C-alpha positions in Angstrom: -75.9 -132.3 -158.8 -75.0 -133.6 -155.3 -71.5 -132.6 -155.9 -72.6 -129.0 -156.9 -75.0 -128.8 -154.0 -72.2 -129.9 -151.7 -70.0 -127.1 -153.0 -72.7 -124.4 -152.5 -73.3 -125.6 -149.0 -69.5 -125.6 -148.2 -69.1 -122.0 -149.5 -72.2 -120.9 -147.6 -70.9 -122.4 -144.4 -67.5 -120.8 -145.0 -69.0 -117.3 -145.5 -71.4 -117.7 -142.5 -68.5 -118.9 -140.4 -66.4 -115.9 -141.4 -69.2 -113.4 -140.6 -69.8 -115.2 -137.3 -66.1 -115.0 -136.4 -66.0 -111.3 -137.3 -69.1 -110.6 -135.2 -67.7 -112.5 -132.3 -64.4 -110.6 -132.5 -66.3 -107.3 -132.6 -68.4 -108.3 -129.6 -65.4 -109.4 -127.6 -63.5 -106.2 -128.5 -66.5 -104.1 -127.4 -66.8 -105.9 -124.1 -63.1 -105.5 -123.5 -63.3 -101.8 -124.4 -66.1 -101.2 -121.9 -64.4 -103.1 -119.1 -60.8 -101.8 -119.6 -62.1 -98.2 -120.1 -63.9 -98.3 -116.7 -60.9 -99.9 -115.0 -58.4 -97.5 -116.5 -60.4 -94.4 -115.7 -60.9 -95.5 -112.1 -57.3 -96.4 -111.7 -56.2 -93.0 -113.1 -58.5 -91.1 -110.8 -57.5 -93.2 -107.8 -53.8 -92.8 -108.5 -54.2 -89.0 -108.8 -56.1 -88.7 -105.5 -53.7 -91.1 -103.7 -50.7 -89.2 -104.9 -52.2 -85.8 -103.8 -53.3 -87.3 -100.4 -49.8 -88.7 -99.7 -48.3 -85.3 -100.6 -50.7 -83.5 -98.3 -50.0 -86.1 -95.5 -46.3 -85.5 -95.9 -46.8 -81.7 -95.9 -48.9 -81.8 -92.8 -46.5 -84.2 -91.0 -43.6 -81.9 -91.8 -45.5 -78.9 -90.5 -46.5 -80.7 -87.3 -42.9 -81.9 -86.7 -41.5 -78.4 -87.3 -43.8 -76.8 -84.7 -44.1 -79.6 -82.2 -41.0 -78.8 -80.0 -41.8 -75.1 -79.8 -45.4 -75.9 -78.8 -44.2 -78.3 -76.1 -42.0 -75.5 -74.7 -44.9 -73.0 -74.8 -47.2 -75.5 -73.1 -44.7 -76.3 -70.4 -44.1 -72.5 -69.8 -47.9 -71.7 -70.0 -47.0 -69.1 -72.6 -50.3 -68.6 -74.4 -49.0 -65.8 -76.6 -46.2 -67.9 -78.0 -48.5 -70.8 -78.5 -51.0 -68.7 -80.5 -48.2 -67.2 -82.5 -46.8 -70.7 -83.4 -50.3 -72.0 -84.3 -51.1 -69.0 -86.4 -47.8 -69.3 -88.3 -48.8 -72.8 -89.5 -51.4 -71.1 -91.7 -48.7 -69.4 -93.7 -48.5 -72.5 -95.8 -50.9 -72.0 -98.7 -52.3 -75.5 -98.3 -53.2 -75.1 -94.6 -56.9 -74.8 -93.7 -56.8 -74.9 -89.9 -54.6 -75.7 -86.9 -55.4 -76.2 -83.3 -54.0 -77.4 -80.0 -56.2 -79.8 -77.9 -55.7 -80.4 -74.2 -55.4 -84.0 -72.9 -59.0 -83.7 -71.6 -60.3 -82.9 -75.1 -60.8 -79.1 -74.7 -59.4 -76.8 -77.4 -56.5 -74.6 -76.1 -56.2 -72.6 -79.2 -57.5 -72.9 -82.8 -57.1 -70.8 -86.0 -58.9 -71.3 -89.3 -58.0 -69.9 -92.8 -60.8 -67.6 -94.0 -60.0 -67.7 -97.7 -62.9 -68.3 -100.1 -61.5 -71.6 -101.5 -61.5 -73.1 -98.0 -65.3 -72.6 -97.8 -66.0 -74.7 -100.9 -63.4 -77.4 -100.4 -64.8 -80.9 -100.0 -63.9 -83.5 -97.4 -62.3 -85.5 -100.1 -59.8 -82.7 -100.6 -58.8 -82.4 -97.0 -56.2 -84.3 -94.9 -55.9 -84.1 -91.1 -52.7 -84.9 -89.1 -52.6 -85.3 -85.3 -49.3 -85.2 -83.3 -49.0 -85.8 -79.6 -47.1 -83.2 -77.5 -45.1 -84.0 -74.4 -44.1 -87.7 -75.0 -45.0 -89.9 -72.0 -46.4 -87.0 -69.9 -48.9 -85.9 -72.5 -49.4 -82.0 -72.8 -52.0 -82.2 -75.6 -52.4 -82.8 -79.3 -51.6 -80.7 -82.4 -54.2 -81.1 -85.2 -53.5 -79.6 -88.7 -55.9 -79.8 -91.6 -54.5 -79.2 -95.1 -56.1 -79.3 -98.5 -55.8 -78.6 -102.1 -58.5 -76.6 -103.9 -59.8 -78.0 -107.2 -58.5 -81.5 -106.6 -61.9 -83.0 -107.4 -62.2 -81.0 -110.6 -58.7 -82.1 -111.7 -59.7 -85.7 -111.1 -62.9 -85.2 -113.2 -60.9 -83.6 -116.0 -58.4 -86.5 -116.0 -61.3 -89.0 -116.1 -62.8 -87.3 -119.3 -59.4 -87.2 -121.0 -58.8 -90.9 -120.3 -62.3 -91.8 -121.7 -61.6 -89.9 -124.9 -58.2 -91.8 -125.3 -60.0 -95.1 -124.8 -62.7 -94.3 -127.3 -60.1 -93.4 -130.0 -58.2 -96.6 -129.3 -61.5 -98.6 -129.6 -62.3 -97.1 -133.0 -58.9 -98.0 -134.2 -59.2 -101.6 -133.1 -62.7 -101.9 -134.7 -61.2 -101.2 -138.1 -58.6 -103.9 -137.4 -61.3 -106.4 -136.4 -63.2 -105.6 -139.6 -60.1 -106.3 -141.7 -59.4 -109.5 -139.9 -63.0 -110.6 -140.4 -62.8 -110.0 -144.1 -59.5 -111.9 -144.3 -60.9 -114.9 -142.3 -64.0 -115.0 -144.5 -61.9 -115.0 -147.6 -59.7 -117.8 -146.3 -62.6 -120.0 -145.3 -64.2 -119.5 -148.7 -60.9 -120.5 -150.3 -60.6 -123.6 -148.2 -64.2 -124.6 -148.9 -63.6 -124.2 -152.6 -60.5 -126.4 -152.4 -62.3 -129.1 -150.5 -65.1 -129.1 -152.9 -62.7 -129.5 -155.8 -61.2 -132.6 -154.2 -64.2 -134.7 -153.5 -62.2 -137.7 -154.6 -59.9 -137.5 -151.6 -62.1 -139.5 -149.2 -62.2 -142.3 -151.7 -58.4 -142.4 -151.8 -58.3 -142.4 -148.0 -60.7 -145.3 -147.9 -58.5 -147.3 -150.2 -55.4 -146.5 -148.1 -57.2 -147.5 -144.9 -58.3 -150.8 -146.4 -54.7 -151.5 -147.4 -53.4 -150.7 -143.9 -56.0 -153.0 -142.4 -54.9 -155.7 -144.8 -51.4 -155.3 -143.7 -52.4 -155.7 -140.0 -52.2 -152.1 -138.9 -55.3 -151.6 -136.8 -54.1 -148.7 -134.6 -54.7 -145.8 -137.0 -58.5 -145.0 -137.1 -60.2 -143.9 -140.3 -61.8 -140.5 -140.0 -65.4 -140.5 -141.1 -66.2 -137.3 -143.1 -69.6 -135.7 -143.7 -69.6 -136.7 -147.4 -73.0 -138.3 -147.9 -71.9 -140.5 -150.8 -69.3 -142.4 -148.8 -70.2 -141.9 -145.2 -71.7 -145.3 -144.7 -68.8 -147.1 -146.4 -66.3 -145.2 -144.2 -68.2 -146.1 -141.0 -68.4 -149.7 -142.0 -64.7 -149.8 -142.7 -63.9 -148.3 -139.4 -66.1 -150.7 -137.5 -64.3 -153.6 -139.2 -60.9 -152.1 -138.1 -62.1 -151.8 -134.5 -63.3 -155.4 -134.4 -60.1 -156.7 -135.8 -58.1 -154.4 -133.4 -60.1 -155.7 -130.4 -59.2 -159.3 -131.1 -55.5 -158.6 -131.7 -55.3 -156.3 -128.6 -56.4 -159.1 -126.3 -53.5 -161.2 -127.5 -51.0 -158.4 -127.1 -52.4 -157.3 -123.8 -51.8 -160.7 -122.3 -48.2 -160.7 -123.6 -47.6 -157.3 -122.1 -49.0 -158.4 -118.7 -46.8 -161.5 -118.6 -43.7 -159.6 -119.6 -44.5 -157.0 -116.9 -44.3 -159.7 -114.1 -41.1 -159.9 -112.0 -41.6 -163.7 -111.6 -40.7 -166.0 -114.5 -43.7 -167.5 -116.2 -43.6 -170.6 -118.5 -46.5 -172.2 -120.4 -46.1 -175.9 -121.2 -48.1 -178.3 -123.3 -49.8 -181.4 -121.8 -46.7 -183.5 -122.5 -44.4 -181.0 -120.6 -42.9 -179.2 -123.6 -42.3 -175.4 -123.1 -44.5 -173.3 -125.4 -44.1 -169.8 -124.2 -42.1 -167.8 -121.6 -42.1 -164.2 -120.5 -39.2 -161.7 -120.3 -38.5 -162.6 -116.6 -38.0 -166.2 -117.5 -35.5 -165.1 -120.2 -33.5 -163.2 -117.5 -33.7 -166.0 -115.0 -32.8 -169.0 -117.2 -30.5 -167.2 -119.6 -32.3 -168.7 -122.7 -34.3 -166.7 -125.2 -37.7 -167.8 -126.2 -36.5 -169.5 -129.5 -33.9 -171.6 -127.6 -36.3 -172.8 -124.9 -39.5 -173.3 -126.9 -40.1 -177.0 -127.6 -37.7 -178.2 -124.9 -38.9 -180.4 -122.0 -39.6 -178.5 -118.8 -37.7 -181.1 -116.8 -34.5 -180.0 -118.5 -34.6 -176.7 -116.7 -34.4 -178.4 -113.3 -31.0 -179.1 -111.8 -29.8 -182.7 -112.4 -29.6 -183.6 -108.7 -33.3 -182.5 -108.3 -34.7 -184.3 -111.3 -35.2 -187.7 -109.7 -37.4 -186.2 -107.0 -39.3 -183.9 -109.4 -42.7 -184.8 -110.7 -44.3 -182.6 -113.5 -47.8 -183.7 -112.6 -47.3 -182.9 -108.8 -45.7 -179.6 -109.7 -48.6 -178.6 -111.8 -51.0 -178.6 -108.9 -49.0 -177.5 -105.9 -46.3 -175.1 -104.7 -42.9 -176.4 -103.9 -39.2 -175.5 -103.7 -36.6 -176.8 -106.1 -33.4 -175.8 -107.8 -33.1 -174.8 -111.5 -30.0 -174.8 -113.8 -29.5 -171.7 -116.0 -27.9 -171.5 -119.4 -24.5 -170.6 -117.8 -24.6 -173.7 -115.5 -25.5 -171.8 -112.4 -28.0 -173.4 -109.9 -30.6 -171.1 -108.3 -33.1 -172.1 -105.6 -36.6 -171.2 -106.7 -40.2 -171.5 -105.5 -42.3 -173.2 -108.2 -46.1 -172.8 -108.5 -48.1 -174.6 -111.1 -51.7 -174.6 -112.3 -53.5 -176.5 -115.2 -54.9 -174.5 -118.1 -58.5 -175.5 -118.6 -59.9 -175.4 -122.2 -62.0 -177.4 -124.6 -59.5 -176.8 -127.5 -56.5 -179.2 -127.1 -54.2 -176.5 -128.5 -54.8 -174.4 -125.4 -54.5 -177.1 -122.8 -51.3 -177.5 -120.7 -49.8 -176.1 -117.5 -48.6 -172.6 -116.5 -45.7 -172.4 -114.1 -44.6 -169.4 -112.0 -41.0 -169.6 -111.0 -39.6 -167.2 -108.3 -36.0 -166.7 -107.4 -35.7 -167.3 -103.6 -31.9 -166.9 -103.3 -32.2 -163.8 -100.9 -34.8 -165.6 -98.8 -32.5 -168.7 -98.5 -29.6 -166.5 -97.6 -31.7 -164.7 -94.9 -32.9 -168.0 -93.5 -29.3 -169.2 -93.2 -28.4 -165.9 -91.5 -31.2 -166.3 -89.1 -30.3 -169.9 -88.3 -26.7 -168.8 -87.7 -27.6 -165.9 -85.4 -29.9 -168.2 -83.5 -26.9 -170.4 -82.7 -23.8 -168.2 -82.9 -22.9 -164.9 -81.2 -22.9 -162.1 -83.8 -20.0 -160.2 -82.1 -17.4 -163.0 -81.4 -18.6 -165.5 -84.0 -18.4 -168.3 -81.5 -21.4 -170.4 -80.3 -23.9 -168.6 -78.1 -25.2 -170.0 -74.8 -28.0 -172.0 -76.5 -25.7 -173.6 -79.1 -22.9 -174.1 -76.5 -25.3 -176.0 -74.3 -26.5 -178.0 -77.3 -22.9 -178.9 -78.2 -22.0 -179.7 -74.6 -25.1 -182.0 -74.4 -23.9 -183.9 -77.5 -20.4 -184.1 -76.1 -21.7 -185.5 -72.7 -23.7 -188.1 -74.6 -20.6 -189.2 -76.6 -18.5 -189.2 -73.5 -21.0 -191.4 -71.7 -21.0 -193.9 -74.6 -17.2 -194.0 -74.7 -16.7 -193.9 -70.9 -14.7 -190.7 -71.1 -14.8 -187.4 -69.3 -15.2 -183.7 -70.2 -13.6 -180.7 -68.6 -15.5 -177.4 -68.6 -13.9 -174.0 -68.0 -16.1 -171.1 -67.1 -14.3 -167.8 -67.7 -15.4 -164.3 -66.5 -13.5 -161.1 -67.0 -12.5 -159.2 -63.9 -13.7 -155.6 -63.7 -14.6 -155.6 -67.4 -17.3 -153.0 -66.7 -14.5 -150.4 -66.3 -13.6 -150.8 -70.0 -17.2 -150.0 -71.1 -17.5 -147.1 -68.6 -14.1 -145.6 -69.5 -13.8 -146.2 -73.3 -17.4 -146.9 -74.3 -19.2 -150.1 -75.3 -17.7 -150.2 -78.8 -14.3 -150.5 -77.3 -15.6 -153.2 -74.9 -17.0 -155.1 -77.9 -13.7 -155.0 -79.7 -11.9 -156.2 -76.6 -14.3 -159.3 -76.5 -13.6 -159.9 -80.2 -9.9 -159.9 -79.6 -10.3 -162.2 -76.5 -12.4 -164.8 -78.5 -9.8 -164.7 -81.3 -7.0 -165.4 -78.8 -8.9 -168.3 -77.2 -9.6 -170.0 -80.5 -6.0 -169.6 -81.5 -4.4 -171.1 -78.4 -6.8 -173.8 -77.6 -6.6 -177.3 -79.1 -8.7 -178.0 -82.2 -11.1 -180.3 -80.4 -11.9 -177.5 -77.8 -15.3 -175.7 -78.1 -15.5 -172.1 -77.1 -18.8 -170.3 -76.5 -20.0 -166.9 -75.3 -22.4 -167.5 -72.4 -23.1 -163.9 -71.4 -21.7 -160.4 -71.8 -18.1 -161.0 -70.7 -18.5 -164.7 -69.7 -17.1 -167.5 -71.9 -17.2 -171.2 -71.6 -14.9 -173.9 -73.2 -14.9 -177.6 -72.9 -12.7 -180.5 -74.2 -13.7 -184.1 -74.5 -11.4 -187.0 -73.5 -10.6 -185.9 -69.9 -10.9 -188.4 -67.0 -11.1 -187.9 -63.3 -7.4 -188.6 -62.5 -4.7 -186.5 -60.9 -3.0 -186.3 -64.3 -6.2 -184.9 -66.0 -6.6 -182.4 -63.2 -3.1 -181.2 -63.9 -3.8 -180.9 -67.6 -7.0 -178.9 -66.8 -4.9 -176.6 -64.5 -2.3 -176.1 -67.2 -5.1 -175.3 -69.7 -6.5 -172.8 -67.2 -3.1 -171.2 -66.7 -2.6 -171.0 -70.5 -6.0 -169.2 -70.9 -5.3 -166.8 -68.0 -1.9 -166.0 -69.5 -3.5 -165.2 -72.9 -6.1 -163.1 -71.2 -3.5 -161.1 -69.4 -1.8 -159.9 -72.5 -2.1 -156.3 -73.5 -5.2 -155.0 -75.3 -5.1 -151.8 -77.3 -8.1 -149.7 -76.8 -8.3 -146.2 -78.3 -4.5 -146.3 -78.7 -4.2 -147.1 -75.0 -2.5 -150.2 -73.7 -4.9 -151.9 -71.3 -4.3 -155.1 -69.2 -7.2 -157.3 -68.0 -7.5 -160.4 -65.9 -10.1 -163.2 -65.6 -11.4 -165.7 -63.1 -11.8 -169.3 -64.2 -13.9 -172.1 -62.7 -13.3 -175.7 -63.6 -15.8 -178.6 -63.4 -15.5 -182.2 -64.6 -18.2 -184.5 -66.1 -19.3 -186.9 -64.8 -17.6 -186.4 -61.5 -19.0 -182.9 -60.7 -22.2 -183.2 -62.8 -23.8 -185.5 -65.3 -25.9 -183.0 -67.2 -25.4 -179.7 -69.0 -27.2 -177.4 -66.5 -25.5 -178.8 -63.4 -22.1 -178.8 -65.1 -22.3 -175.2 -66.1 -23.7 -174.1 -62.8 -20.9 -175.9 -60.9 -18.2 -174.4 -63.1 -19.9 -171.0 -62.5 -19.7 -171.5 -58.7 -16.0 -172.4 -59.0 -15.5 -169.3 -61.1 -17.1 -167.1 -58.5 -15.0 -168.7 -55.8 -12.0 -167.7 -57.8 -13.2 -164.2 -58.3 -13.8 -163.8 -54.5 -10.2 -164.7 -54.0 -9.1 -161.7 -56.0 -9.5 -162.8 -59.5 -6.7 -163.7 -62.1 -6.9 -167.3 -60.9 -8.7 -170.5 -61.3 -10.5 -172.9 -59.0 -11.7 -176.5 -59.2 -15.3 -177.1 -58.2 -16.1 -178.6 -54.8 -19.7 -179.3 -53.5 -19.4 -176.6 -50.7 -19.1 -174.0 -53.4 -22.7 -174.5 -54.4 -23.8 -174.2 -50.8 -21.9 -170.9 -50.5 -23.4 -169.7 -53.8 -27.0 -170.5 -52.7 -26.4 -168.8 -49.4 -25.0 -165.8 -51.1 -28.0 -165.6 -53.5 -30.4 -165.8 -50.6 -28.5 -163.1 -48.7 -28.6 -160.9 -51.7 -32.3 -161.1 -52.1 -32.9 -160.6 -48.3 -30.5 -157.6 -48.2 -32.9 -155.8 -50.6 -35.6 -155.9 -47.9 -33.3 -155.2 -44.9 -33.9 -151.5 -45.0 -37.6 -151.9 -45.3 -37.7 -154.4 -42.4 -35.5 -152.3 -40.1 -32.9 -155.1 -39.8 -29.8 -152.8 -40.0 -28.4 -151.4 -36.8 -25.5 -149.1 -36.0 -22.9 -149.8 -33.3 -20.0 -147.6 -32.2 -16.4 -148.6 -31.6 -14.8 -146.2 -29.2 -11.5 -144.4 -30.2 -9.0 -143.7 -27.3 -6.2 -141.2 -27.0 -3.2 -143.5 -26.2 -1.5 -140.7 -24.4 -4.1 -140.2 -21.6 -6.8 -142.8 -22.1 -9.5 -140.3 -22.9 -12.3 -141.4 -25.3 -12.1 -138.9 -28.2 -14.8 -140.4 -30.4 -15.9 -143.5 -32.2 -16.2 -145.3 -35.5 -19.7 -146.0 -36.7 -20.0 -149.7 -37.7 -22.9 -151.2 -39.6 -24.4 -154.6 -38.6 -27.2 -156.7 -40.2 -29.3 -158.5 -37.7 -31.1 -161.1 -39.9 -34.0 -162.9 -38.0 -33.1 -166.6 -37.8 -29.5 -166.1 -38.8 -28.1 -163.7 -36.2 -25.7 -160.9 -37.0 -24.3 -161.0 -40.5 -20.7 -159.6 -40.6 -20.1 -156.6 -42.8 -17.4 -158.6 -44.7 -20.2 -160.8 -45.9 -23.0 -158.4 -46.9 -21.1 -155.2 -47.8 -19.6 -156.8 -51.0 -23.2 -157.9 -51.9 -24.4 -154.4 -51.4 -21.6 -153.1 -53.6 -22.5 -155.5 -56.4 -26.3 -154.7 -56.4 -25.9 -150.9 -55.9 -27.8 -151.2 -52.6 -24.7 -149.6 -51.0 -26.0 -146.2 -52.1 -29.3 -146.5 -50.2 -27.5 -148.2 -47.2 -24.9 -145.5 -47.2 -27.5 -142.7 -47.1 -29.3 -144.6 -44.3 -26.1 -144.9 -42.3 -25.4 -141.2 -42.6 -28.9 -140.2 -41.5 -28.8 -142.7 -38.5 -25.4 -141.5 -37.3 -26.4 -137.8 -37.5 -29.6 -138.6 -35.6 -27.7 -140.4 -32.9 -25.1 -137.6 -32.7 -27.8 -134.9 -32.4 -29.4 -136.9 -29.5 -25.9 -137.2 -27.8 -25.5 -133.4 -27.9 -28.6 -133.0 -25.9 -26.8 -134.9 -23.0 -23.2 -133.9 -23.5 -21.6 -130.9 -25.1 -18.9 -132.7 -27.0 -19.4 -136.5 -27.7 -16.2 -136.6 -29.8 -15.7 -137.1 -33.5 -17.5 -140.0 -35.2 -15.9 -141.8 -38.2 -18.1 -143.1 -41.1 -16.9 -145.5 -43.7 -17.4 -144.3 -47.3 -17.5 -146.6 -50.4 -16.3 -145.9 -53.9 -19.8 -146.0 -55.3 -21.0 -143.4 -52.9 -18.0 -141.2 -53.8 -18.8 -141.5 -57.5 -22.4 -140.3 -57.0 -22.8 -136.9 -58.7 -25.1 -135.7 -55.9 -23.0 -137.1 -53.0 -21.8 -133.7 -51.6 -25.3 -132.2 -52.0 -26.8 -135.1 -50.1 -24.3 -134.8 -47.3 -25.1 -131.1 -46.8 -28.8 -131.9 -46.8 -28.4 -134.6 -44.1 -26.3 -132.4 -41.8 -28.7 -129.6 -42.2 -31.8 -131.8 -41.6 -30.4 -133.2 -38.3 -28.8 -129.9 -37.2 -25.3 -131.2 -36.7 -22.0 -129.7 -37.8 -19.9 -131.5 -40.4 -16.9 -130.9 -38.2 -18.1 -133.5 -35.8 -17.6 -136.3 -38.4 -14.8 -138.0 -40.2 -15.2 -139.9 -43.5 -13.0 -143.0 -43.8 -11.8 -143.9 -47.3 -9.6 -146.8 -48.3 -6.4 -146.4 -50.3 -7.9 -148.3 -53.2 -10.8 -145.9 -53.4 -8.4 -142.9 -53.4 -6.3 -144.2 -56.2 -9.0 -145.3 -58.6 -9.4 -141.8 -60.1 -7.0 -139.5 -58.3 -7.8 -136.3 -60.2 -11.5 -136.5 -59.6 -11.1 -137.8 -56.1 -8.9 -134.8 -55.1 -11.5 -132.4 -56.3 -14.3 -134.2 -54.3 -12.3 -134.5 -51.2 -11.3 -130.8 -51.3 -15.0 -129.9 -51.4 -15.8 -132.2 -48.5 -12.8 -130.8 -46.5 -14.1 -127.3 -47.2 -17.4 -128.3 -45.6 -15.5 -129.0 -42.4 -15.5 -132.8 -42.7 -12.3 -134.6 -41.5 -10.9 -137.2 -43.9 -9.2 -140.5 -43.0 -7.4 -143.2 -44.9 -8.8 -146.6 -43.7 -6.8 -149.8 -43.7 -3.6 -147.9 -44.5 -0.7 -150.1 -45.6 -2.8 -152.6 -47.6 -3.1 -150.4 -50.7 -0.6 -149.0 -53.2 -0.6 -145.3 -52.6 2.7 -143.4 -52.6 3.8 -140.7 -50.2 3.8 -138.2 -53.0 0.2 -139.2 -53.9 -0.9 -138.9 -50.2 0.4 -135.3 -50.0 -2.1 -134.3 -52.7 -5.1 -135.3 -50.6 -6.5 -133.2 -47.7 -6.1 -136.2 -45.3 -6.2 -135.6 -41.5 -5.8 -139.2 -40.2 -4.1 -142.5 -41.1 -5.6 -145.7 -39.8 -3.2 -148.6 -39.4 -4.8 -151.9 -40.6 -5.4 -154.4 -37.8 -3.5 -157.1 -39.8 -0.3 -155.2 -39.0 -1.3 -154.3 -35.4 -2.1 -158.0 -34.6 1.5 -159.2 -34.5 3.4 -155.9 -34.2 4.5 -156.7 -30.6 6.0 -160.1 -31.6 6.8 -159.9 -35.3 9.6 -157.6 -36.4 8.3 -157.2 -39.9 4.9 -156.0 -38.7 6.6 -153.9 -36.1 8.7 -152.2 -38.7 5.6 -151.5 -40.9 3.6 -150.0 -37.9 6.6 -147.9 -36.8 7.0 -146.6 -40.4 3.4 -145.7 -40.7 3.5 -143.8 -37.4 6.6 -141.9 -38.4 5.0 -141.2 -41.8 1.9 -139.7 -40.1 4.1 -137.5 -37.9 6.0 -136.4 -40.9 2.8 -135.5 -42.7 1.4 -133.9 -39.5 -1.6 -136.1 -39.5 -3.2 -138.2 -36.7 -2.4 -142.0 -36.6 -5.1 -144.5 -35.4 -4.3 -148.1 -34.8 -7.2 -150.6 -35.4 -7.7 -153.9 -33.7 -6.0 -153.3 -30.4 -6.9 -156.3 -28.3 -4.0 -157.0 -25.9 -1.9 -154.9 -23.4 1.2 -155.9 -25.3 -0.1 -154.3 -28.5 -1.2 -151.3 -26.4 2.2 -150.8 -24.8 4.0 -151.2 -28.2 1.8 -148.6 -29.9 2.1 -146.2 -26.9 5.8 -146.5 -26.8 6.1 -145.9 -30.5 4.1 -142.6 -30.1 0.9 -143.7 -31.9 -1.8 -141.1 -31.3 -5.0 -143.1 -31.0 -6.2 -146.7 -30.9 -9.4 -148.7 -31.1 -10.2 -152.3 -30.4 -11.7 -154.8 -28.0 -9.1 -153.8 -25.3 -10.9 -150.5 -25.0 -14.4 -151.9 -25.4 -16.5 -153.8 -27.9 -18.6 -152.1 -30.5 -21.7 -150.9 -28.6 -25.1 -149.4 -29.2 -25.8 -145.6 -29.4 -27.1 -145.6 -25.8 -24.2 -147.6 -24.4 -21.6 -145.3 -26.1 -23.4 -142.2 -24.6 -23.3 -143.8 -21.1 -19.6 -144.5 -21.6 -18.9 -140.9 -22.5 -21.0 -139.6 -19.6 -19.1 -141.9 -17.2 -15.8 -140.5 -18.5 -17.1 -137.0 -17.7 -17.9 -138.0 -14.2 -14.9 -140.1 -13.2 -12.6 -143.0 -14.1 -13.5 -145.7 -16.5 -12.2 -149.1 -17.4 -10.2 -147.6 -20.2 -8.5 -145.2 -18.0 -7.2 -148.0 -15.7 -4.7 -148.9 -18.4 -3.0 -145.5 -18.0 -2.8 -145.6 -14.2 0.9 -146.6 -14.2 
């Protein structure tokens, strides 16, 4: 009876479901019909009205464009008749309703309206108005045209009715389809319900199959509980049993999945140290599969040389580093962390180990230790490591009563390589240099990079004897010879030199710091002597280095403390004794030290770039003095100002010069810039361009210390030079030394050939004066004509010359 009642219920549900589906489809179809019908009708009506509106807009625009030009002409000519004719003609179009011309102030100039009957009943919806401005920028008025189409609203209404009838016929057709589908669905549901009822035994079969799957250990496929009253409780009980079994088994599998997902190797051991289980990461690390490693002692996985110091008990409670041996025999450094497994059941007790490969970390630590002690570029010890190795060598030498020689090497003008070819080229040059030093030096020598282009090297076993000094000198010569070999930078052959300082331990110093400092002082002494040489340390070098350091720090404050002064060395015309100008000379009056000669502080200013600020101060002071002189005398003469290479390299040098001359209201023609031959030949192409610009300003240009450089006659012809100054080293002995006399005579003849003035520096005796005058030298300056003097003293000298004879003129009395 239950089976038959179940069949009736299934059939009833099937029929009810079919009817409900059919009703739902009918309702959805009806709602869709209502919605789509309204939308379609509105869209059709809107499309019709928009199309007609666009056509009317286009028609009115064309009419306005056609009559605009004629109307503009009529308005400009004030031709009212023509204007009325044109506006009236616009109503010839059958769609025109009215047309009018409105003045700029809003008044109607002329208007015409169609009087047809249809225009009286047309709605605003059927009308379109177009306005067109007349006259362009100078507005003459506005043309307004109203167009329309009669019956447009009726047409839209008719279209709406037609679309509604179409939608209704379509809805009726779809209703019949829905009815057929409903009948079909109801029949299918009834058939399915009948088939289900005929197969009531199927749930029992499924229960048997589910029980068999559970017995086989498959807990993942759930058993679907049906609504069959006879077996529902049994099905539910069976599924609950499956879920409980699955939960217990999932816990075990979940732990396995978690362990295998770890990147670190995990091993589980028994209390006696036997491996029970490993994860996939341990298989990859050790190279054994789980079957091969299970049951083996954990100690066997440790490298043999580490086993004696390895304790399984200690490893189980702490983290430590050790080395393991893999299946292939490879040894790998690892971090080993252990923890005991707590549990009442002895089968679960033991230790779990986490093993992490730290090869990359060890490699990084070695790299860090290397970089901390060795220079990354040249691969030689850095300053810290070099000092450490030198300290060890000093300790060994002291024990063995032997000596050490230290060479401190610094490249000469190495900055030019970086500035010209770039820092990459400079780095490559230092690499080549270090390779050369390592190759030529004895095996026991130690080479280190102490700074950018500074290297140190020392050799143990030297003693303070003349023979050892000779060996050190030979070693220094060998190093300098290797440094001087060609370097190839950007496919260019470049030659460099170096300066070397030599110090001995224990003679010159007994500790690392003093030994390096003394060798550095000797190196600087060598560099001051022109470079490409070596020097042995002597105690006075440190005193000179300290004094130089103190001067350098005080020079930074010299400008602020107003310690710099300008003096002027008169320049005399050797033909008549007339003072024709002066050379501006800079002096540093340091409190407590007296006057510091330029030869001592100018190189310091060049090194620290203070020369730029000092040079600008000199130019301002000389211009200020000259402006003051001009208040007393019309032509004080031409003043020479020395110019350094760094000033000339300034990108804004010419602009700064113009600004200073303009600020002090002096003419550039009153001044002469003195440039050494070396400065001229550093970068001839750029220098020529700069000097041409200075010459164009009106500045005179002079070559200072001529004869001490390496310029050629052909090179000099390229520069706009007006004066050659003979260096005082040639003038000093020109009257008594035939070689110097020949050089001076040659320079004078060269100046005449080039049609430039020649000035002799350092004229101190009448013999020198007579020699220069007899050889036809144009001008001279020196103590014979007066010492360098202050601005006021020079002004007094020039004023005295204007009023009568001076001491200088007495030389020309004969």
